[in-house]
N, C-alpha and C positions, 0 to 999 in steps of 0.2 A: 850582650846576647841579642836583644831586640833589634839592634842596628844590623847585626849580621843576618838575622832572619829577613828583615826588610830588603837588605841588599840582595840576598839570594832570590827572594820573590821577584824583585825587579829584574834580575838576570833571566829568570824563568819566563817572565812576561815578554821580555825583549826577544828571547829565543822563539817563543810561540809566534810573535808578530813577524819575525824574520821568516820562519817556516811558512806562515800563511802567505806572505808576499811571494816567496819562491814557488809555492804551489800554484798561485794565481798566474805566474809567468811560465808555469809548466817546466821549471828547471830544478825542482826539488830532487835531490839525489837519493832520498829514502834512507838517509844516514841514521835517523832515530825514528823508526816507525811507530813507537809507542808513546812518543812525547805528549800528544794531547791527552791520552788516557791517564798517563802517569801524572801529568800536570793537574788534571781535574781532581785526581785523588789527593794530591798534595794540597791543592786549594781547599778542598772540603775539610781535610784534616786541620789545616791552619785556621780556617774559619771557625771550626768547632772550638778549638783551644782559645782563639782570640775572643770569641763570644763569652767563654767562661771567665776570662780575665778582664773582660770589658775593654779591650783594646780595639777600638772601632777603626783605627787607621789600618791595622792588620786585617781586620774583617774586610774592609774595602779592597785591599790588595788581593786578598784571597778570592773575593768575589770576581775581581777583574780577571784573574787567572782562570777561574771556572768558566766565566763567560767567553773568554778567548778560546779556550779548549773546545767549548760547545760550538762556537762559530766554525772552527776548523772541522770538527766532526760533521756539522751540518753541510758544509761545503763539500766534504768528501762523499757524503751520502748523495748529494746532487750529482757529483761527477760520476759516481758509481751507477746511478740510475740512468744518466745519459749514455754511459758506456754500455749498459745492458740494452738500452733502446737501439744503439748502433749495432750491437751483436744480432739482435732480432732482424734488423734491416739487412745486414750482411748475410745472415742465414737464408732469408727469403730470396736474396739475389743469387746465392749459391744454388738454391733449389731450382731456380729458373734457368740456370746455365747447363749446357750439355758438354762443352769443351773447356778445358782449363790449361792455362800456361804454366810454365815452371814456377813462376812467381806465385800463382794461385796454389799450386801443389805445396810449395815450401811453407805457405801460411797454414796449411792443414797439418803439418808435422809438429811434433813436440820433441825437442825445442824447434821453434820456427826457423826456417832456413831461407837464405836469400835465393834468388833465381840461379845465380852462379853455383852455389853449393848444391842446390837441388839438381841442376843439370849434371854436375859431377857425380852425384849420388846415382842418378839414373844411368849414367855411363858406367860407373863402377859395377852396378848390378846387371849390366848387359841389356838394358832396355833401349839404349840409343848409343850412337857413335858420332864423332866429330866429322864434318865434311863441309868444305867451302866456308869456313868460319861459322858454320851453323851446326844443326843437329839433324840426323836422320834416324828413323826408327830401325830397330833390329827385328829379326823374326820373333824374338821373345815378346815383343811389345805389340805385335800385329793386331791383337784383339783389344788393345788398351788405348789406341791413339789413332790420329790421322796425320799424315804427312802434308806439309804445306811448304810453299816457297814464297818468300817476300817478293812482291811484284817488281819492284825496281832493281833490287840488288841480286835477286835470284838466290838469296841465302836461305837454305832450308831450315825449317823449324817444325816443331811438333805441337799439336794440340792433344791434350790428354783427357781420357775419361776419368771420372773421380775414383774409379776402382784402382787406379795406380797407387793411390795413397795406401790402401790396405796391402797391396803387393809389396810396396816399398817397406812398410812396417814389418811384414813377414820376412823379407830379405834381411833387414837389419837385425831382427831377433834371431835369425838362423846363423848369423856370423859370429 
């Protein structure tokens, strides 16, 4: 029984280390979002029992799991704080902008949309139409945008006021 517990603790530690490595390389797929929390709970439980039976090898393994889970949690807190800082920066940038691209508008929607999907949505609801491989505004959008032409290719495009986001959301909700 003790051998099986050690084996499973080793597997859990390996899984934690693999997850930590994948997160560092930003390729973790989120397969088990509760692993560090659950692992810490298991480690604390095993440590308590191992202390009672005076099995210090199991105590050490349980401590290692708790420490690894804490490392992952600490790294995630740091990542979250950096993300929050970047959101503040992006928010400040948005406040300073007057005109927005389809890419920008798509980022403001939930779920987020690519520029292509945003343009198709704007077309579907009658705010723009296709012309010369680009987009031209319709009468419906006249107060929400400004029409532009790319200098070299003369491909038309539109820059939007942020108010288009609310109008799009209203259109989506009314369908």
